[in-house]
Structures are given as C-alpha cells and as structure tokens.
C-alpha positions as a Markdown table, in Angstrom:
| # | Residue | x | y | z |
|---|---|---|---|---|
| 1 | Met | 0.0 | 0.1 | 0.0 |
| 2 | Thr | 3.0 | 2.4 | 0.5 |
| 3 | Met | 4.1 | 2.0 | -3.1 |
| 4 | Leu | 1.1 | 4.0 | -4.6 |
| 5 | Pro | 1.9 | 7.3 | -2.6 |
| 6 | Arg | 5.6 | 7.1 | -3.6 |
| 7 | Leu | 4.7 | 6.4 | -7.2 |
| 8 | Gln | 2.3 | 9.4 | -7.3 |
| 9 | Ala | 4.9 | 11.6 | -5.5 |
| 10 | Glu | 7.5 | 10.9 | -8.1 |
| 11 | Glu | 5.2 | 11.6 | -11.0 |
| 12 | Arg | 4.2 | 14.9 | -9.1 |
| 13 | Met | 7.8 | 15.8 | -8.8 |
| 14 | Gly | 8.5 | 15.2 | -12.4 |
| 15 | Ala | 5.4 | 17.3 | -13.5 |
| 16 | Ile | 6.4 | 20.2 | -11.1 |
| 17 | Ser | 10.0 | 20.2 | -12.5 |
| 18 | Ile | 8.8 | 20.4 | -16.1 |
| 19 | Gly | 6.4 | 23.1 | -15.2 |
| 20 | Leu | 8.9 | 25.2 | -13.2 |
| 21 | Leu | 11.6 | 24.9 | -15.9 |
| 22 | Ser | 9.2 | 26.1 | -18.7 |
| 23 | Ser | 7.4 | 28.9 | -16.7 |
| 24 | Gly | 10.3 | 30.7 | -14.8 |
| 25 | Tyr | 7.5 | 32.4 | -12.5 |
| 26 | Ala | 7.8 | 30.3 | -9.4 |
| 27 | Asp | 9.0 | 31.6 | -6.2 |
| 28 | Lys | 12.1 | 29.6 | -5.3 |
| 29 | Lys | 11.3 | 29.3 | -1.6 |
| 30 | Asp | 7.8 | 27.8 | -2.4 |
| 31 | Val | 9.3 | 25.5 | -4.8 |
| 32 | Thr | 12.1 | 24.2 | -2.7 |
| 33 | His | 9.5 | 23.5 | 0.2 |
| 34 | Ala | 7.1 | 21.6 | -2.1 |
| 35 | Met | 10.0 | 19.6 | -3.7 |
| 36 | Arg | 11.1 | 18.6 | -0.3 |
| 37 | Arg | 7.8 | 17.5 | 0.9 |
| 38 | Leu | 7.4 | 15.4 | -2.3 |
| 39 | Gln | 10.7 | 13.9 | -2.1 |
| 40 | Ala | 10.1 | 12.8 | 1.5 |
| 41 | Ile | 6.9 | 11.0 | 0.4 |
| 42 | Ala | 8.6 | 9.4 | -2.5 |
| 43 | Gly | 11.4 | 8.1 | -0.1 |
| 44 | Gly | 8.9 | 6.8 | 2.4 |
| 45 | Gly | 9.1 | 9.7 | 4.8 |
| 46 | Arg | 6.3 | 10.2 | 7.4 |
| 47 | Arg | 4.3 | 13.3 | 8.0 |
| 48 | Lys | 4.3 | 14.9 | 11.5 |
| 49 | Ala | 1.6 | 14.1 | 13.7 |
| 50 | Ala | -0.6 | 17.0 | 14.9 |
| 51 | Ala | -0.7 | 17.7 | 18.5 |
| 52 | Pro | -3.9 | 16.5 | 20.1 |
| 53 | Thr | -6.4 | 18.9 | 21.3 |
| 54 | Pro | -8.7 | 18.4 | 24.4 |
| 55 | Glu | -11.5 | 17.7 | 22.0 |
| 56 | Thr | -9.6 | 14.7 | 20.3 |
| 57 | Leu | -8.5 | 13.4 | 23.5 |
| 58 | Ala | -12.0 | 13.4 | 24.8 |
| 59 | Ala | -13.2 | 11.6 | 21.7 |
| 60 | Val | -10.9 | 8.6 | 22.7 |
| 61 | Gly | -11.9 | 8.7 | 26.4 |
| 62 | Ile | -9.1 | 10.7 | 27.9 |
| 63 | Glu | -10.1 | 13.5 | 30.1 |
| 64 | Met | -7.9 | 16.6 | 30.2 |
| 65 | Val | -7.8 | 18.8 | 33.6 |
| 66 | Ile | -6.3 | 22.1 | 33.3 |
| 67 | Val | -4.5 | 23.2 | 36.5 |
| 68 | Pro | -4.0 | 26.8 | 37.1 |
| 69 | Pro | -0.3 | 27.8 | 37.3 |
| 70 | Gly | 1.0 | 28.2 | 40.9 |
| 71 | Ser | -1.5 | 25.8 | 42.4 |
| 72 | Asn | 0.3 | 23.3 | 44.5 |
| 73 | Thr | -1.8 | 20.5 | 45.9 |
| 74 | Ala | 1.0 | 18.5 | 47.3 |
| 75 | Gly | 0.5 | 17.8 | 50.9 |
| 76 | Glu | -3.1 | 19.1 | 51.2 |
| 77 | Ala | -5.5 | 17.0 | 53.3 |
| 78 | Gly | -7.4 | 14.4 | 51.5 |
| 79 | Glu | -4.8 | 13.8 | 48.9 |
| 80 | Pro | -4.3 | 10.2 | 47.9 |
| 81 | Gly | -1.3 | 8.9 | 49.7 |
| 82 | Asp | -1.8 | 10.8 | 53.0 |
| 83 | Gly | -1.7 | 8.4 | 55.9 |
C-alpha cells in the first residue's frame, strides 16, 4: 500500500520540475518547500503528527484537566497517599 503514494509523489515531482523549468515564474522558496515534501513522501518519509486537542483526547476517552499555574496541591489534606 505504500508504493502508490511514492509513485504518485514521483510523478508529481516530475510534473512540477517540467512546469517550473518552462514557466520561470515560481518563487524559489515555495518550490524548494514543495519539492522537499514530495521527495520525503517518495522516499517513504512520514508526516508529522498533529498535537492532540482536548476535543480529540475526549473523543478517545481521555479526560484533560487544566490546573492553574502556581496551584500546589502536594500535601493538602484528603490527597491520595496521605496516611
């Protein structure tokens, strides 16, 4: 299944190269970025995973509790581990 995205990326790199060489209007920074992304895909590279949001964590059953800065609950009465 990984071969199809690699082949598609290689085909797109070729098409971009041909188009850029014939047009001369492309911004070098944008072209370099696009070509690096396509080369990474063609070489089997992986995309970066997005940081999870509280909503995505909740969707898989993980509750997120935000604690205000400076609140130190260590040693307060009723905490687990108080003997």
